KOLRO-727031 format. One line per 10 residues: for each residue x, y, z of N, C-alpha, C, O. Coordinates in pm, whole numbers, plus 50000, padded with zeros to 5 digits. Layout:
REM residues N
X:Y:Z:X:Y:Z:X:Y:Z:X:Y:Z  ...
***
This chain:
REM residues 336
50085:48991:51801:50205:48960:51722:50181:49001:51578:50094:48947:51511  50259:49098:51529:50243:49148:51393:50345:49084:51301:50465:49089:51326  50297:49023:51195:50383:48962:51094:50388:49051:50971:50290:49118:50938  50502:49052:50904:50513:49124:50778:50440:49045:50669:50403:48930:50688  50422:49111:50553:50355:49044:50442:50433:48920:50397:50373:48818:50365  50566:48930:50396:50648:48816:50357:50633:48701:50456:50621:48585:50415  50633:48731:50585:50618:48627:50686:50478:48564:50682:50463:48443:50699  50378:48648:50659:50242:48594:50649:50229:48501:50528:50161:48399:50536  50293:48537:50418:50285:48452:50299:50348:48316:50325:50297:48214:50279  50460:48314:50398:50524:48186:50432:50435:48102:50524:50425:47980:50508
50372:48169:50621:50282:48097:50711:50162:48039:50635:50121:47926:50660  50107:48118:50543:49993:48070:50465:50033:47956:50371:49954:47865:50347  50154:47961:50319:50203:47848:50237:50204:47719:50318:50167:47612:50269  50248:47730:50444:50250:47611:50531:50108:47561:50557:50082:47441:50556  50016:47655:50581:49877:47617:50606:49817:47549:50483:49746:47449:50495  49845:47604:50364:49793:47544:50241:49848:47403:50221:49776:47313:50178  49977:47384:50251:50036:47251:50237:49970:47151:50333:49948:47036:50297  49940:47197:50455:49872:47109:50551:49732:47073:50501:49687:46959:50515  49663:47172:50442:49528:47146:50392:49531:47048:50276:49444:46961:50266  49629:47060:50188:49639:46968:50075:49670:46826:50121:49627:46729:50058
49744:46814:50232:49779:46681:50285:49674:46628:50382:49693:46522:50442  49562:46701:50398:49455:46662:50491:49508:46643:50632:49465:46554:50705  49602:46728:50670:49661:46722:50803:49590:46820:50894:49570:46935:50854  49550:46782:51016:49486:46876:51108:49573:46998:51131:49692:46986:51159  49513:47116:51120:49591:47239:51129:49656:47257:51266:49770:47301:51276  49583:47222:51373:49638:47241:51507:49766:47159:51526:49864:47208:51582  49765:47035:51479:49883:46949:51493:49997:46999:51404:50112:47009:51447  49963:47032:51279:50066:47079:51188:50130:47210:51233:50251:47227:51221  50050:47302:51285:50104:47430:51333:50189:47411:51457:50289:47480:51475  50151:47318:51544:50232:47289:51663:50370:47236:51621:50471:47273:51681
50373:47149:51521:50502:47099:51471:50583:47210:51407:50705:47215:51422  50514:47299:51334:50584:47413:51273:50645:47502:51380:50752:47560:51358  50580:47514:51494:50634:47594:51603:50765:47536:51654:50856:47610:51692  50776:47403:51656:50896:47337:51709:51012:47342:51611:51128:47345:51652  50983:47343:51481:51092:47338:51383:51123:47472:51317:51210:47479:51230  51052:47579:51356:51076:47711:51297:51112:47809:51407:51057:47806:51516  51206:47896:51375:51248:47999:51468:51185:48133:51430:51134:48150:51319  51189:48227:51521:51143:48362:51491:50992:48378:51500:50923:48298:51564  50942:48482:51434:50801:48518:51445:50709:48412:51386:50602:48386:51440  50751:48350:51274:50664:48251:51210:50640:48133:51304:50527:48086:51317
50745:48086:51369:50729:47977:51463:50641:48015:51581:50555:47938:51623  50664:48136:51636:50582:48180:51749:50436:48197:51707:50345:48162:51783  50414:48251:51586:50276:48268:51537:50209:48133:51519:50092:48116:51553  50283:48035:51465:50226:47900:51447:50189:47839:51582:50085:47775:51595  50276:47857:51682:50246:47804:51814:50123:47869:51875:50041:47802:51939  50110:48001:51856:49993:48073:51909:49865:48024:51841:49764:48002:51907  49871:48006:51709:49755:47956:51637:49716:47816:51684:49598:47787:51703  49816:47730:51703:49788:47593:51746:49718:47592:51883:49622:47518:51903  49766:47675:51975:49705:47680:52108:49562:47732:52102:49474:47681:52171  49540:47833:52019:49405:47889:52008:49308:47789:51946:49192:47780:51988
49354:47714:51845:49267:47613:51784:49239:47499:51880:49128:47445:51882  49338:47461:51960:49317:47355:52057:49218:47398:52165:49150:47314:52226  49210:47530:52189:49115:47580:52290:48974:47594:52234:48883:47631:52308  48955:47566:52105:48821:47567:52047:48793:47677:51948:48683:47682:51893  48888:47765:51924:48865:47872:51827:48876:47819:51685:48954:47728:51657  48796:47877:51596:48803:47840:51454:48929:47899:51392:48981:47999:51444  48980:47841:51283:49104:47891:51223:49098:48038:51182:49195:48111:51199  48983:48083:51127:48975:48221:51083:48981:48319:51199:49044:48424:51188  48916:48287:51310:48921:48374:51429:49061:48374:51488:49111:48479:51530  49123:48258:51493:49256:48247:51553:49359:48326:51474:49441:48397:51532
49355:48314:51341:49457:48380:51261:49434:48531:51254:49529:48607:51234  49311:48576:51271:49284:48719:51269:49345:48789:51389:49379:48907:51382  49359:48717:51499:49414:48776:51620:49565:48794:51614:49624:48857:51702  49627:48738:51510:49772:48757:51496:49803:48904:51475:49906:48954:51520  49712:48974:51404:49733:49118:51399:49700:49186:51270:49737:49141:51161  49628:49298:51285:49616:49399:51183:49543:49359:51057:49465:49264:51052  49573:49437:50956:49510:49424:50826:49538:49288:50762:49450:49227:50703  49662:49241:50776:49697:49112:50716:49625:48998:50785:49593:48897:50723  49599:49015:50916:49524:48913:50987:49383:48898:50935:49332:48786:50923  49318:49011:50902:49183:49004:50848:49183:48942:50709:49089:48870:50674
49286:48970:50629:49295:48907:50497:49313:48756:50510:49248:48678:50440  49401:48715:50601:49424:48572:50621:49299:48504:50675:49270:48390:50640  49224:48576:50761:49100:48519:50814:49001:48491:50702:48933:48388:50704  48992:48582:50604:48903:48561:50490:48946:48438:50410:48861:48359:50366  49076:48421:50392:49125:48303:50319:49094:48175:50396:49062:48072:50336  49105:48181:50528:49074:48063:50609:48924:48030:50603:48886:47913:50604  48840:48134:50597:48697:48109:50580:48670:48038:50448:48590:47944:50441  48738:48085:50342:48721:48019:50212:48770:47875:50217:48710:47787:50155  48880:47849:50290:48931:47713:50305:48828:47624:50374:48806:47510:50333  48766:47677:50479:48665:47599:50552:48540:47576:50468:48478:47470:50473
48503:47679:50388:48378:47669:50311:48392:47578:50189:48299:47507:50153  48509:47581:50126:48527:47508:50001:48604:47377:50018:48592:47287:49936  48684:47368:50126:48767:47250:50143:48888:47250:50052:48961:47151:50046  48911:47360:49982:49024:47370:49889:49130:47462:49948:49098:47562:50013  49256:47428:49926:49367:47510:49974:49400:47626:49880:49485:47708:49911  49333:47631:49764:49366:47733:49665:49348:47877:49716:49433:47961:49687  49241:47910:49790:49230:48047:49840:49348:48089:49926:49395:48203:49917  49396:47998:50010:49509:48029:50098:49636:48047:50015:49713:48140:50037  49657:47957:49919:49775:47967:49832:49770:48096:49749:49872:48161:49729  49651:48131:49702:49636:48252:49621:49668:48376:49702:49737:48466:49653
49620:48383:49826:49651:48499:49910:49799:48505:49944:49857:48613:49949  49861:48389:49969:50004:48386:49997:50084:48442:49880:50178:48520:49900  50048:48404:49758:50116:48456:49639:50094:48605:49624:50185:48678:49586  49971:48652:49653:49941:48795:49643:50024:48875:49743:50081:48979:49708  50031:48829:49867:50110:48898:49969:50258:48900:49933:50328:48999:49956  50307:48789:49877:50447:48784:49837:50475:48883:49724:50579:48949:49724  50383:48892:49629:50399:48985:49518:50397:49131:49566:50476:49213:49522  50305:49160:49657:50297:49296:49711:50421:49331:49792:50470:49444:49785  50473:49236:49868:50593:49260:49946:50713:49289:49856:50792:49379:49884  50726:49213:49748:50836:49236:49654:50826:49373:49589:50926:49443:49574
50704:49412:49549:50685:49542:49486:50714:49656:49584:50777:49755:49546  50670:49642:49708:50695:49745:49809:50846:49758:49836:50897:49868:49853  50916:49645:49839:51060:49649:49861:51132:49722:49748:51224:49800:49772  51090:49696:49624:51151:49764:49511:51124:49915:49513:51212:49995:49480  51002:49953:49552:50969:50095:49558:51051:50165:49665:51101:50276:49643  51066:50102:49782:51144:50163:49889:51290:50174:49849:51354:50275:49874  51343:50068:49787:51483:50071:49743:51506:50181:49641:51611:50245:49641  51408:50203:49551:51424:50307:49450:51418:50447:49507:51476:50540:49450  51349:50465:49621:51332:50599:49678:51435:50631:49786:51436:50742:49839  51523:50536:49819:51624:50562:49923:51722:50671:49877:51752:50763:49953
51772:50660:49754:51869:50758:49706:51810:50900:49699:51875:50993:49747  51689:50920:49642:51630:51054:49647:51610:51106:49789:51625:51226:49813  51576:51018:49882:51557:51061:50020:51689:51109:50080:51694:51213:50147  51796:51034:50057:51928:51076:50107:51970:51207:50043:52023:51296:50110  51945:51220:49913:51978:51345:49844:51900:51463:49902:51956:51572:49920  51773:51443:49932:51690:51550:49988:51739:51591:50125:51746:51710:50156  51774:51493:50210:51824:51525:50344:51956:51601:50336:51975:51699:50408  52045:51557:50249:52175:51624:50234:52156:51766:50180:52222:51859:50226  52067:51781:50081:52044:51914:50024:51985:52009:50128:52025:52125:50135  51891:51961:50209:51831:52046:50312:51936:52087:50415:51939:52202:50459
52022:51993:50454:52126:52025:50552:52222:52130:50499:52257:52224:50570  52264:52115:50374:52360:52210:50317:52297:52348:50300:52357:52448:50338  52178:52354:50244:52112:52482:50222:52080:52551:50354:52095:52673:50366  52036:52475:50454:52009:52534:50586:52135:52593:50647:52132:52702:50704  52247:52520:50635:52373:52568:50688:52417:52696:50617:52462:52791:50681  52404:52698:50485:52444:52816:50408:52356:52936:50442:52405:53047:50460  52224:52913:50451:52132:53024:50478:52148:53080:50618:52129:53200:50639  52182:52996:50715:52191:53043:50853:52330:53093:50890:52348:53147:50999  52428:53077:50803:52563:53127:50833:52608:53231:50731:52640:53344:50768  52609:53194:50605:52660:53285:50503:52573:53409:50489:52626:53521:50482
52441:53392:50484:52352:53506:50461:52358:53603:50578:52373:53724:50558  52346:53551:50700:52336:53640:50817:52471:53700:50853:52479:53816:50891  52578:53621:50843:52708:53666:50894:52799:53726:50788:52890:53802:50821  52775:53694:50661:52874:53734:50560:52815:53815:50444:52891:53864:50360  52684:53830:50437:52631:53916:50330:52667:54060:50357:52667:54102:50473  52697:54138:50254:52730:54280:50272:52616:54357:50339:52499:54325:50319  52651:54459:50418:52551:54538:50491:52456:54607:50395:52338:54623:50426  52505:54649:50278:52419:54718:50182:52305:54628:50136:52192:54675:50116  52334:54500:50118:52230:54407:50074:52132:54376:50187:52011:54366:50165  52186:54361:50309:52101:54329:50423:52002:54441:50454:51892:54414:50504
52039:54566:50424:51953:54680:50456:51850:54710:50348:51764:54796:50367  51856:54641:50236:51757:54664:50130:51621:54612:50173:51610:54512:50244  51518:54681:50128:51381:54646:50167:51342:54507:50117:51272:54433:50185  51389:54474:49997:51353:54345:49939:51416:54227:50013:51370:54114:49998  51521:54252:50091:51593:54144:50158:51545:54120:50300:51587:54023:50363  51457:54205:50352:51418:54194:50492:51348:54062:50521:51381:53993:50617  51250:54026:50438:51176:53902:50461:51267:53779:50451:51257:53686:50531  51355:53780:50352:51445:53668:50334:51540:53655:50453:51565:53544:50500  51591:53767:50502:51679:53764:50618:51604:53717:50741:51657:53641:50823  51478:53762:50754:51396:53715:50866:51374:53565:50863:51376:53499:50967
51352:53511:50743:51334:53366:50730:51463:53293:50768:51458:53188:50832  51579:53347:50727:51707:53284:50761:51730:53283:50912:51780:53185:50967  51694:53393:50979:51708:53399:51124:51615:53297:51191:51653:53230:51286  51491:53288:51139:51396:53189:51194:51448:53047:51172:51436:52963:51261  51507:53021:51056:51558:52887:51025:51676:52852:51115:51695:52736:51149  51754:52953:51153:51868:52925:51242:51820:52868:51376:51887:52782:51433  51707:52915:51426:51656:52871:51555:51564:52750:51544:51552:52671:51638  51497:52734:51429:51397:52627:51415:51425:52541:51292:51332:52504:51219  51552:52508:51270:51587:52427:51153:51525:52288:51160:51510:52222:51057  51489:52241:51280:51433:52107:51299:51283:52102:51268:51228:51994:51252
51217:52220:51257:51072:52220:51244:51023:52172:51106:50930:52091:51103  51079:52217:50992:51030:52168:50862:51035:52016:50847:50937:51957:50802  51147:51949:50882:51143:51801:50872:51039:51738:50964:50977:51638:50927  51019:51796:51083:50919:51741:51175:50779:51756:51118:50698:51663:51129  50749:51871:51057:50617:51893:50996:50593:51793:50883:50484:51736:50872  50695:51771:50798:50682:51675:50689:50659:51534:50741:50579:51459:50685  50730:51497:50848:50713:51363:50905:50572:51345:50962:50511:51239:50944  50520:51447:51029:50385:51440:51086:50282:51431:50974:50187:51353:50983  50299:51511:50868:50207:51507:50755:50207:51370:50688:50102:51317:50653  50326:51312:50672:50336:51178:50612:50263:51076:50699:50193:50990:50647
50280:51087:50831:50215:50994:50922:50063:51008:50916:49992:50907:50912  50014:51132:50913:49869:51155:50909:49809:51108:50776:49703:51046:50774  49879:51137:50665:49829:51094:50535:49825:50941:50526:49733:50884:50468  49925:50875:50585:49927:50728:50584:49808:50672:50660:49745:50576:50614  49776:50731:50775:49662:50684:50854:49531:50707:50778:49446:50619:50772  49516:50827:50721:49393:50861:50650:49375:50770:50528:49263:50726:50500  49484:50742:50456:49476:50653:50341:49442:50511:50383:49366:50442:50316  49499:50467:50496:49471:50331:50543:49324:50315:50582:49266:50208:50565  49265:50422:50633:49123:50419:50668:49032:50438:50548:48911:50419:50559  49089:50475:50434:49010:50494:50313:48933:50625:50309:48839:50638:50231
48972:50724:50393:48900:50851:50397:48942:50945:50286:48861:51025:50238  49068:50936:50245:49122:51022:50139:49200:50934:50043:49266:50839:50084  49191:50967:49914:49263:50890:49814:49362:50979:49739:49328:51090:49698  49482:50929:49721:49581:50994:49638:49576:50926:49501:49604:50807:49491  49540:51000:49395:49502:50937:49268:49599:50829:49220:49557:50717:49194  49729:50862:49207:49819:50766:49144:49849:50648:49235:49847:50533:49190  49876:50675:49364:49906:50567:49456:49786:50478:49479:49797:50355:49477  49669:50539:49501:49551:50461:49534:49497:50386:49414:49435:50280:49431  49516:50436:49293:49475:50360:49176:49554:50231:49165:49499:50127:49129  49682:50239:49196:49765:50118:49191:49722:50018:49296:49707:49899:49267
49700:50064:49421:49660:49972:49528:49518:49919:49504:49490:49803:49534  49429:50003:49450:49293:49956:49421:49293:49852:49310:49220:49753:49317  49375:49874:49207:49384:49775:49100:49435:49641:49153:49385:49535:49115  49535:49647:49240:49586:49524:49298:49481:49456:49385:49471:49333:49387  49402:49538:49457:49296:49481:49541:49188:49415:49456:49139:49307:49491  49150:49478:49344:49048:49418:49257:49102:49292:49191:49026:49198:49166  49232:49287:49162:49291:49165:49108:49281:49051:49210:49248:48938:49176  49311:49084:49336:49297:48984:49443:49152:48939:49457:49124:48821:49476  49060:49035:49449:48917:49004:49460:48875:48906:49350:48807:48808:49378  48916:48932:49227:48878:48844:49116:48941:48706:49129:48876:48605:49103
49067:48702:49171:49134:48572:49189:49064:48488:49295:49034:48371:49273  49038:48551:49410:48974:48477:49520:48833:48435:49482:48790:48324:49515  48760:48523:49414:48623:48490:49374:48621:48374:49275:48536:48287:49282  48717:48375:49181:48723:48267:49083:48750:48132:49150:48688:48032:49115  48841:48130:49247:48874:48005:49317:48753:47952:49392:48727:47831:49390  48678:48041:49457:48564:47997:49537:48446:47952:49450:48377:47856:49483  48424:48023:49338:48317:47980:49247:48352:47844:49187:48265:47758:49172  48480:47825:49153:48522:47696:49098:48503:47583:49200:48485:47467:49162  48508:47617:49330:48491:47516:49435:48346:47495:49471:48314:47412:49556  48254:47572:49407:48113:47551:49430:48050:47637:49537:47936:47612:49576
48122:47739:49588:48066:47825:49691:47964:47919:49629:47988:47971:49519  47850:47944:49695:47751:48038:49641:47812:48176:49619:47898:48221:49694  47764:48241:49513:47823:48368:49473:47813:48474:49582:47908:48548:49605  47698:48482:49650:47681:48583:49753:47781:48567:49866:47837:48666:49913  47806:48443:49911:47904:48419:50017:48045:48445:49967:48129:48499:50040  48072:48407:49842:48207:48422:49788:48246:48569:49775:48362:48603:49794  48150:48655:49743:48181:48798:49727:48229:48858:49859:48327:48932:49861  48159:48827:49969:48198:48882:50099:48336:48836:50141:48416:48915:50191  48364:48708:50122:48496:48655:50160:48605:48715:50072:48712:48751:50122  48579:48726:49941:48679:48782:49850:48708:48928:49881:48822:48972:49872
48604:49003:49917:48624:49144:49951:48709:49158:50077:48797:49244:50083  48684:49075:50176:48764:49080:50300:48908:49039:50274:48999:49089:50339  48930:48949:50179:49065:48902:50150:49152:49009:50086:49275:48998:50088  49092:49113:50028:49172:49219:49966:49240:49307:50069:49347:49362:50042  49181:49322:50188:49237:49411:50288:49222:49557:50254:49284:49642:50319  49142:49588:50153:49123:49726:50107:48984:49772:50149:48883:49716:50105  48979:49875:50235:48850:49920:50287:48758:49971:50177:48637:49947:50181  48814:50040:50079:48733:50093:49969:48671:49980:49888:48552:49984:49857  48751:49880:49853:48700:49765:49777:48599:49688:49859:48499:49640:49806  48625:49675:49989:48533:49601:50076:48396:49668:50081:48292:49601:50076
48395:49802:50090:48268:49874:50094:48194:49861:49961:48073:49842:49959  48268:49872:49852:48204:49865:49721:48150:49725:49692:48039:49709:49643  48230:49624:49723:48189:49487:49691:48073:49441:49777:47993:49358:49733  48062:49494:49897:47954:49454:49987:47836:49550:49984:47749:49545:50071  47832:49634:49885:47726:49734:49879:47591:49667:49850:47584:49558:49795  47488:49737:49889:47352:49685:49866:47321:49672:49717:47238:49590:49678  47388:49751:49636:47365:49745:49491:47396:49605:49437:47317:49548:49362  47512:49551:49476:47550:49419:49426:47461:49311:49488:47418:49219:49419  47434:49324:49618:47352:49223:49686:47214:49212:49619:47165:49101:49596  47152:49326:49589:47020:49323:49528:47027:49268:49385:46940:49192:49343
47130:49307:49312:47143:49260:49174:47160:49109:49169:47105:49043:49081  47237:49053:49265:47260:48909:49266:47135:48833:49313:47097:48733:49254  47073:48883:49420:46960:48811:49478:46836:48814:49389:46761:48716:49384  46816:48925:49317:46696:48936:49234:46721:48901:49089:46627:48868:49015  46847:48907:49047:46875:48885:48906:46832:49002:48820:46832:48990:48697  46794:49113:48881:46748:49231:48808:46865:49325:48789:46907:49390:48885  46919:49333:48669:47035:49418:48645:47004:49565:48658:47096:49646:48671  46876:49605:48654:46842:49746:48669:46865:49794:48811:46873:49915:48834  46875:49702:48907:46896:49742:49045:47033:49805:49066:47054:49876:49164  47127:49778:48975:47263:49827:48995:47278:49973:48959:47376:50036:48999
47184:50030:48885:47194:50170:48848:47283:50189:48727:47348:50095:48682  47286:50309:48674:47368:50337:48557:47516:50331:48590:47554:50351:48706  47599:50303:48493:47743:50292:48519:47802:50418:48582:47897:50408:48660  47749:50535:48549:47810:50658:48599:47796:50672:48750:47877:50740:48813  47695:50609:48810:47671:50625:48953:47725:50507:49033:47717:50508:49156  47778:50407:48968:47827:50288:49038:47973:50303:49071:48052:50350:48989  48011:50263:49193:48150:50271:49234:48227:50144:49203:48350:50143:49209  48158:50036:49170:48223:49911:49134:48270:49919:48989:48197:49968:48903  48392:49871:48959:48439:49873:48820:48337:49811:48725:48278:49707:48758  48315:49871:48610:48206:49827:48520:48212:49679:48481:48109:49611:48482
48331:49629:48447:48340:49491:48401:48305:49393:48513:48238:49293:48490  48353:49422:48635:48321:49334:48747:48173:49341:48779:48109:49240:48807  48117:49462:48774:47974:49477:48802:47891:49400:48700:47796:49332:48737  47926:49411:48573:47851:49342:48468:47862:49191:48486:47764:49118:48471  47983:49144:48519:48005:49000:48534:47924:48944:48651:47868:48835:48641  47919:49018:48762:47843:48971:48877:47692:48973:48850:47619:48885:48894  47649:49074:48778:47506:49085:48748:47458:48974:48655:47344:48930:48664  47545:48929:48566:47506:48830:48467:47565:48692:48498:47568:48605:48410  47612:48671:48622:47675:48543:48656:47578:48426:48641:47618:48317:48602  47450:48448:48673:47352:48340:48665:47324:48297:48522:47271:48188:48499
47360:48382:48425:47335:48350:48285:47451:48273:48222:47443:48233:48106  47559:48252:48298:47676:48181:48245:47705:48060:48333:47662:48053:48448  47778:47966:48278:47822:47851:48358:47932:47895:48453:47995:47999:48434  47954:47815:48556:48056:47848:48655:48195:47855:48592:48275:47942:48627  48223:47765:48499:48355:47765:48435:48376:47891:48352:48486:47946:48352  48273:47937:48282:48286:48062:48206:48309:48180:48298:48393:48266:48269  48236:48186:48408:48254:48295:48504:48394:48294:48563:48456:48399:48579  48444:48176:48593:48579:48164:48649:48683:48214:48549:48774:48288:48587  48670:48175:48423:48766:48219:48322:48761:48371:48304:48866:48435:48290  48643:48427:48303:48631:48572:48288:48691:48646:48408:48754:48750:48391
48672:48592:48528:48729:48654:48647:48882:48648:48644:48949:48743:48684  48937:48538:48597:49083:48526:48589:49141:48624:48488:49248:48681:48510  49070:48644:48377:49115:48743:48278:49113:48883:48339:49207:48961:48321  49006:48916:48411:48996:49047:48476:49107:49063:48581:49166:49171:48593  49136:48957:48654:49243:48964:48755:49377:48996:48690:49451:49080:48740  49408:48930:48578:49534:48959:48508:49537:49102:48457:49642:49167:48461  49423:49152:48411:49418:49288:48358:49442:49391:48470:49519:49485:48452  49376:49374:48584:49396:49467:48697:49537:49456:48752:49596:49556:48793  49592:49335:48754:49728:49318:48804:49828:49387:48711:49926:49445:48758  49804:49380:48581:49892:49449:48486:49885:49600:48506:49988:49667:48501
49766:49654:48528:49753:49797:48552:49825:49839:48679:49893:49942:48682  49811:49759:48785:49879:49791:48911:50031:49789:48893:50101:49875:48947  50081:49693:48818:50224:49683:48794:50273:49802:48713:50379:49858:48741  50196:49841:48612:50236:49955:48528:50246:50084:48609:50339:50162:48591  50151:50106:48699:50155:50228:48781:50267:50220:48885:50330:50321:48916  50290:50101:48938:50396:50087:49038:50535:50107:48977:50626:50157:49044  50550:50069:48851:50679:50086:48785:50719:50233:48773:50837:50264:48763  50620:50322:48774:50652:50466:48771:50735:50504:48893:50833:50578:48881  50695:50454:49011:50767:50487:49134:50900:50417:49142:50988:50460:49217  50917:50310:49067:51044:50237:49071:51143:50293:48970:51262:50302:48999
51095:50332:48850:51185:50369:48742:51200:50520:48723:51310:50569:48701  51089:50594:48733:51092:50735:48696:51091:50831:48815:51159:50933:48812  51017:50799:48920:51006:50890:49034:51141:50918:49101:51168:51034:49132  51228:50817:49125:51358:50849:49188:51440:50949:49108:51497:51042:49165  51448:50930:48976:51526:51023:48894:51463:51163:48895:51535:51262:48904  51331:51170:48886:51263:51300:48886:51285:51374:49018:51316:51493:49018  51270:51305:49130:51289:51368:49260:51433:51414:49278:51458:51524:49329  51528:51331:49234:51669:51368:49248:51702:51493:49166:51772:51582:49214  51650:51499:49043:51678:51615:48958:51615:51742:49016:51679:51847:49019  51490:51731:49061:51421:51849:49115:51488:51899:49242:51516:52018:49256
51515:51807:49335:51576:51847:49462:51718:51896:49442:51757:52000:49495  51798:51820:49363:51936:51862:49339:51944:51993:49262:52024:52080:49296  51861:52006:49157:51862:52131:49080:51815:52249:49163:51873:52357:49154  51709:52230:49243:51661:52339:49328:51763:52380:49432:51781:52499:49457  51832:52282:49492:51934:52315:49591:52051:52389:49528:52103:52485:49585  52093:52345:49409:52203:52413:49341:52165:52556:49303:52246:52648:49318  52043:52576:49254:51998:52711:49218:51991:52802:49340:52036:52916:49334  51936:52752:49450:51929:52832:49572:52067:52862:49627:52090:52972:49679  52158:52768:49615:52296:52791:49660:52359:52904:49580:52429:52989:49635  52335:52903:49449:52389:53010:49365:52328:53146:49402:52399:53247:49407
52199:53149:49427:52132:53275:49463:52189:53331:49592:52206:53452:49607  52219:53242:49687:52273:53287:49815:52418:53330:49802:52460:53426:49867  52495:53261:49720:52639:53286:49709:52672:53406:49621:52772:53474:49647  52592:53433:49519:52628:53537:49422:52627:53679:49477:52717:53755:49442  52531:53722:49561:52533:53862:49609:52663:53904:49675:52719:54007:49637  52715:53828:49774:52844:53872:49832:52959:53863:49732:53054:53941:49740  52951:53768:49639:53057:53757:49538:53056:53879:49446:53162:53935:49418  52939:53919:49400:52929:54038:49314:52970:54164:49388:53034:54253:49332  52932:54172:49517:52968:54289:49595:53120:54299:49612:53177:54408:49605  53183:54185:49635:53329:54185:49648:53397:54222:49518:53496:54294:49520
53345:54173:49403:53403:54207:49273:53384:54356:49245:53471:54419:49185  53270:54411:49287:53246:54553:49266:53349:54638:49343:53401:54736:49291  53377:54598:49466:53475:54672:49546:53613:54662:49486:53690:54758:49488  53646:54543:49432:53778:54526:49368:53791:54618:49247:53894:54682:49226  53683:54624:49168:53687:54709:49048:53699:54855:49086:53772:54931:49021  53628:54897:49192:53635:55035:49233:53771:55069:49292:53794:55184:49332
***
C-alpha cells in the first residue's frame, strides 16, 4: 500500500499524538482504522494487525511502501529509542512541506507543458501538410531543401516518436536520480539541501532526548530518504571521527563529501554541551531549508515563464519560416 507524502504526514501526526498521550500504538491505530476512510484508515489497520502479530513499529510501517516507508521507519526507531514524539512530528512536518512545494512546482509547470504540447501539434501539422503538399516545386527541388523535406516526410509517418522518446528519457532520468547514480545540479542541490535540513532537525531532536550521537546519525540519515545523504552521513569518515575524537580522520575539506559545517559540528560535538549542539544543528537546518526554498522558487516563479517564452517564440519563428517561402513565391508570380 503506497501512501502519498501528504497522507503519510497525516498518519505520522496521528502516531505522534498517540505517543504523546502514552496510548498503545496498536490500539490507537486500530481505532483510527474504524474512524478513517480511504488509504490512511486501511494503512492504520494494516499497521495495527502487524504490531499485534509481534512486529515492531518501525518494521511494520516500512512495509507500507517505498521511500516514505523507510523514512517513517527511521522516525519510529527514534520514537522507540528516545521515547519522544518529536522525531515523528518533525518528519510529518517535513513531508507536508515537501508535498506543498511539489504541488506548487507541478501547478507552475502545467501551463508551459500545455503550451509545448499545443506548439508541437501545430508545428507538426504545418510541417507535414503545408511543406509537402503546398510548397512550390522550385523550392522543393533545391538542394538545400532536400534534408528538410525528408524530415517532414519522416515526421508525417512518425509524429508520435519524439514525444515517446522524451517520455522514456524522463522516466529513465527519474529512476537514475532516485537511485542517486546521476545528479542534476539545480534540482539535486535543492533536494539535497532539504535532505540535510531534515538530517539536522532529526539529529537535534534525538540529541536533545539523550540518544548517543553515533546512533542518532544513522537514524537521521535514514529519515531523509535521500540515498546520497545516507551514504555520506554513514561514511566511515564520520564514524571514525566520532568514535576516536580525532578530527584528522575526516580528511581535508576538499575531499569530504559531507557539508563542511555539519562535518565540523559532528567532529567537535564532544567538545560542546548537548544544548549547544542542538542549537547549532537547528540553525544549520534553517539555513539549508532556506537554500532549498530559494532554489525551488526558481521552478515556481521563473521557469514557467522562461519555458513558455522559449517554446512559444520558437514555434512562432518556425511557423514563419515554413509559411514565408510559398507566400514569397506567390507574391513573385503576382508581380511577374
